[in-house]
N, C-alpha and C positions, 0 to 999 in steps of 0.2 A: 066214272072221274068227273065228268062236268058237276055232279048233282054236290060234291065233294068239296067242289071249289067256288061253289055257292056259297051252299052252309059257311064255309070261314071266310067269306068276304063278307056275309050275313053278318056272323058272329064278332069280325072287324067293327065294323062298322056301327053295332051298337056296345059295341066294346068303347070305341071312341066317343059317341055320344054318353056316353055312361061317367068316361073320363071329364068329360066337358064338362055336365053339370057339375060335378064335384071342383071341380077349379071354379068354376064362376061362382061358385056362394064362399068358399074364402074369400076371393077376391074383392066380393061388397060389404064383407065387415072389413079387410085391410082400408078400402077407402072412408068408411065410418073414420074407423080409429086416424087417418091421417087428414081427414079435414078438421077433425078436433081439435089434433094437435095444430093444424095448422089458424084456425083461428082466437087459440091459445098465444101461439107469437105473434100473432099481429096485435092482439089489445098486447102481449111485451113492447112492441115496437114503440107503438103509440104513444107509451107510460114512458121509454126510453127518450124520444124524440123532445116530449114536452119539457122532464127535464133536463135537455140539455140548451133547450132555445130559453128555457127560464134560467138559467147557469150564463149561457152568451151572453145573454139580455146586461146578466149582473156584472158583467168580468168590461164589457164593451163601455159600460159606466162607468167603474170602478176606472178603466185607461182612460177618459177623456177628463175623469178630476186629474186624474195622477199627469194628464199633458197638460193639461193648463196651471197646476201645482207647478208646473217643471217652466212654462212659459210666462209662467210671473217672477220665480227666481230670478230667471234669465234677464226678464229686463228690468227686475233691482240692479242685478249685476251690472249690467250695462250702463245703466247710469251714474251708477258710482263709478264706471272706468271713466264715464268721459266727464263725468264732472274734477275727478284729477286729473288726467289731461287738460285740461279747463283751467285747472288752477299752476298745474307745471308751465302751461304755454306762457299763461302770465305773467309768470315766476320768468319767464326767459322774452321777453318781450321787455320785460322791466332792467333784466341787465345790460340788453344789447343797447338801452335808450343808455344806461351809464354808461356804457363802451364809449359809447359813441360819443356820448359826452367829451369821455374823457379823452378820447383822439382826435376829437377839436381843439382841446384848451391845449392838448400836447403838440398840432398842428402850428400853435397861434405861436407858443414858446419856441421852437423852432425859427417860424420865423422871423421873431427876434431878433432869435440869436444867431439867426444867418445875417440878417443888417447889420450888425455891430464887429461880427466875421469881417463882412467886409470893408467898414468903415477900420477896422482892427489893421486888416490889410494893406488900407490903403496910406495909412502913420507908418507902416515897418516900412513900405516900399519907401516913402517920404525921407526915415530915418537908414534906413537902406545905403541912400545916393549920398545922403548926408555926411555917413560913414565914413566910405568909400571917398570920398571928397575929403574928409580928415584924414584917414592914413594916407595917401597918397600925399597932401601936407606934411605928415610924418615922420612916412618914407623919406619926404625930399629932405627934409630940417636934420632927420640924422645922418644922410646920405652926406649934408655940410658937415656937420660936426665930424663925424667920423671919416669925413676923406674915404669911403670907400661907395660903392656902388652896388645894387643891391645885386648884382651877379659876381660878384669880389666878396659881397659879406655871405653871401649863401655858400659859395667854392673855402671859403674859410671856416665856414661852420660844422661841413661836411667834410673836411681837414679834420677838426678837434674830434669829430664823432667819429674820424676812421680810425684815427690811433688812438680815443677811447676803448672803440671794438678790438683794435690787437690787445689792448692790455686785458682787458673781460678776459676778451681767448686765451691771452695766455694764460691768466690766472686758472681761468679755467682749465684748459688742461693738465697744470698743475696740481690743481686741486683732486682733477679727477684722476692721475697718476698715481696721486700719493695714497688716496681713498684706496685703488687697485691693487697697489703696489700693497698698504697696509692689510688688509686681508686673505690677499693668495702667495707674496715670499713664503713667509711661514709653513705654510704646508705644501707649498711646492720644494721649498727646498729640501723639509726634511722625508719626500715622497723619493726625488729625485738622488739628495745622497744615499736613503736606505736600497734604492736601487742599483748604486753606482756602488757602494759596499758588498753588498749581497750580490755582485756581478763581477770579483774583480778581476775579466779573461785578463790572460797575456797577454798585449798587443806583438802580432810579430807582424810587421810590414813587407808583403813581398813585392818583388818586382817581376816584371814577365820577362818570361825566359826568353831568350830573340837570336840567341850563341852560344854556338857547342864547339869547344873544346877541341880541335885535334893535335895527334902525336907530333904530327910534321905538318911543313910546307909540301913537302913532297905528294901529299896526298891532296890533294887540292888539285894537281891535275887527273886522277886518280877518279875522282867525284866527278869532276867535269866531261871525260872518258873522250874517246877518239870523237871528235869533231862536234861534241857537246852532248853525246846522246844517254850521258848517264843522268846530266844535270837537265836534262829534259823530262827524261824520262819521271826522275824523280818528280818535277814539280807537276806533271801532269799527273802523277797517278795520286800525290799528298796536297794538290791545290794550292803551295804553300809557294812562296819566292827564292830562293835559293841563291845569297848571294856574295859571291866569294870575290872581296878583294884582297887588298894589302897588308891589311891586319893580321900579325903572325901569329899563325897556329888559332884560328876563327873562322868560323865560318856564322852567316849570318841567316837565322829565318824570317818569314814577313810574312805575317797574314794577320787578318785581322776577328778571324776566328782562332780564341786563342786552345780552344780542346784539337779542330785539329793542323795548331802549328805543335800541342802538344807532343800528336801525334807521328809528326813529321821529326820532331825533336828525337823521339825513343827509335824512330825507324834508322834515324842516321847517326845515332850514336851506336846501335846494334851491328848498321855496315862499318861502320870501321871496326867494332873490334873483332869482327868477319872476318873482315880485311877481303873477300872475293865482291867486287864491285861491278856490277854489269843489270843490262836491263830486267832480267828474269827473277835476278838473286834482290831486284831493288823490290821487286813486286811485293815476291813470299811476302818479304822482311816488314814490310807497310807492313801487309794483311796483317801480319803478327802483333804487330805495334799496336794498329786497330783496336781489337780485338782483346789487348791487356788494357790499352787506357778506356775504352769502352767501360770495361770492367771494375775499372778501378774509380769512374764517373759515375756507375751503378752503388760505388759502393760508400762512397764520400757523400750519394744522397740519402743510404738508406742510413747511414751513422747517422748526419746532419740532422733529420727526421726523427733520428731515435734520440737522441742529444736533447732534441725540440721535445720530445714526450709524444709526438703525432706521432701515430701507426694506421694511418687511415688515405694517405695522402695516394692519386690518381700515380702508376708505371712511372707514366710520361711527366708528370708534374717533378716525380723522385730523382730521373735522368737528366731534366733540366735546371733542379737543383746543385745536382751534384757537378756539373759544368761550370758554377761560380765558383770554381776549386781551380778553376787555370783560369778566372777574370779577376781582375787586380781592377780599383779604383782611388786615384791617388795614392798608389802605392801599397792602400788596405786592401787586402785580399773580402771578395765580398760573399764570398759563405762562410769564412769564418765573423766575417762584421753581419751576415744574414741570421746568425743564432747566438750571437748576442744581440743582435736585437731583438731575438726569440724570446731570452730573459729578459733585456730591461722590461718589454711588456708584459711578460707575465707577471712581475715583480712590481711594477705599478700598477697593473690592475688587482691585485691581491691588495695592495695597500687601501684602495680604491672603492674594496667590497664588491666589483664585479669578479667576471669567472674568468677565469685564469687562458682556459683552453681558449677561445676564438680569438683572444688576446695574441698569446706564443705562436697562434697558425696563422696570422697575418704576419707579424714579427719577418716569422721564417721564408716565410713567400712576400717578402714582400721589392724588392730586389732580383725578382724570376726574371723579370725583362731583362736585364741587361747579359744574360748568356747568349740571347738570341740581336740584341738590336741593333748588331752588325751585319745582318739579314735582313730585316723589318724595320722601313723609316717609321720615326715617329720617340715620338720622349717614351723612355726603357719605362716610365709607369706604368702607364698607355700599356703600351705592350704588353706588360707584365700582367696588367690585370685581363686582359681579354684570354690570355692562355690559360688563368687561371679560370675563367670563365668557360671557356670551350670546357674545359675539363671536371665543370660539376659544383668550382668551390660556390658555397653559398653567396646571397646578395652582398648580406655587410664584412666578406674579409674581400671581394672584389673590391668594393667601395675605398673600401679603406688600400690596398694597395696603387690603386688609386689615383689616392688622393695625399699619396704619403709627400710627394712635391707639386701642391696647390696644382697640377693639372683640371684637379675640379675642385668644388669648396669643399672640406672639411662639412661636417654635417652630424657629427656623431663621437661616440667617447671613443671610441676603440679607431678612427682615423686620426682623432688627437694624440692619442698613445703612440702610435704608431710611428707619426713626425717627431713627438719628443724624444722619443726609442732614437730613430736614425739618429737626428740631430745630437747627442749626448754617445753614442758610438763611435760616430765620426770628426768631433770636438774633442775626444778627451787626447791629451798631449802625447805626442806618439805615432795615432793610429792615422793618420794621412800625410803624406807628400806631397807632393805638387814639382815642378819643374819650373826651375828658375822662369821661363819666356814667360809659363801662364802666371808663376806669382810680380812678375813683374808687369804684365799687363792686367794683373786684379788692382794692383796701386794707382795704375795710370788712370782705370776709369774710376776707384773712388775719390779721386782728386780732381776729376773730370767730373766728376756728378756736381761736387759742393763746391769749383768753382764757378760753375754757370749760374749761381744764385747770385742776383744783386748786393750788393754791399761786403760781401768777399773780399778778403784780402789777400788771404794764400790758406794752403792747407797740407798736412801733412799726418800721415797713413802711418800707423805706431804699430808696434806687436805684430806685425807682420802679416798688417791689413787688416784687425779682431780691434785695432783702431782711432778713430779720424778726430784730430784735432783740426777747427776751424776757426781762423782769426778772421774777424770783422772788423770793419771802418765802425771806429765805436759815432760817429756824427752821422750816419748812415742809418745805422741800426739799435734801434732800444732794447735794453733788459724786456722786456716783454716779447720787441719781434724776434730778439736772441732763442726765444721760447720757441717760437713758431717756430723759427728757423732750420732748428735742430730737427723739429717733428717731423716739417718735411722732407732733409735730407734723408733721416731714415727709412721714412717710405716711398724715398725712389731707389733709395738702393737696394731697398725689399722686390719692387717692380720689378727692375730693371737687372738684376746679377743673381749669381747663382753662387755660395760659398759657402761654408764650412761654415760652422758655430753660428756667433753672433757677431755684431761689428755696432760700435760703440759708439756716438757720435757727440762730441762734448765741442759748441758754441764756448770761443773763451773771447769777452769783449774787453778791449785793454786801455781809460786810457789815463794820461800824465799828466799832472799839472809842477809845470818847470818853474820856480822862482830863481831870479840871480839877486843876492846883497852884494850891492859896493862903498 
């Protein structure tokens, strides 16, 4: 085993030597080849380096040449620009010199003018002093010749100017009124006459019912009851005062609420017809009468809205409108008046080419406040407008209600239509009546307003207060002043009084000259 191992080792060593010899031969061959390639590459590198150096030298020379050309071009351009700027500066200096010379000449001219003005101002001051002295001398001479002082002459001149202005004012008033009337009267008459003809409703003036007829005076004691218990119960339940006096077969009902008064009237008539008059029966029949009157009120409101063609009113407005059935104004039934105003508004709106529906609605609701004006303080127009606003009426309808008696200024055509229709309905012959006391007071107020003006001699109210004849003193009031006086009196009547229709003011200036032949 040891010999075999030695032999193997020897073989291994011999093989390794052989292999090394073979590999060494191959390596020498490759080294020679590589050296040859390196030498060739070295030669190629030297050639490339030489060519690159030559090309770099050429490019450098070209770049230097190009840079010199650019420097030359820039230098030439800068020299040209500098030459141009020098020319501009020279031109500017020349213009500045010219302006300075011009300013110097102007300053010299201004100095000469200033000197001349100073001289002229001195001359003017001297002349003003001379003129003031001359004016004072002339004024003194004029005062001596005229026999009037300057203050008296001034006053006389003002009087003349004032008189002339009054004449001109009167002339302007007459011309303005004539022009306006010429343009508006014809159209207004046609529209109003058409509306009145198409709304020829009967005028049935109603008087508020305040008395109840009884079959005999014996019933008065039964109505009063033992120790007044029946009448006290009736007044407590109804809220109406029951007046029993010496008037034969008549009992008087007194209340500011027309619906409540009507309910009391129906209840009292039913009590008299029933014959059983005692507190329990009074309460029972009053409740029945109240239900009956409320139903009549509702039906009256619905019928009025139907007649006017208005179908979307709030139920509370319908109820309040129906209450106007028992309300009168100067003897005219307010519900009938409202229906008529609605119709007139619709007709006039149609003639003017406007929408009829809002006009009819505003006309129907314009006196709504009269149904509750005994419960709420204030003008009925304002009360009605607030009520309509509360129940959702449109602003233009509310404003027309509020403006129909000028509690607020009218500012739309609808406002003016309601005012005109209200005046037409109230002023128609037989539409309204007033008490003798109110009639006398109105005439006295008209005469009082007229007589308060200077130059008025006496006044006569004519045609039930619809025309006022004013007699003036001719030596105090001229024809021009008479025109102004008529306008002033009419304006004062409009501002201070309430009246149906219109009042015509006629100023009469009469002068007489009498001669006697002997």
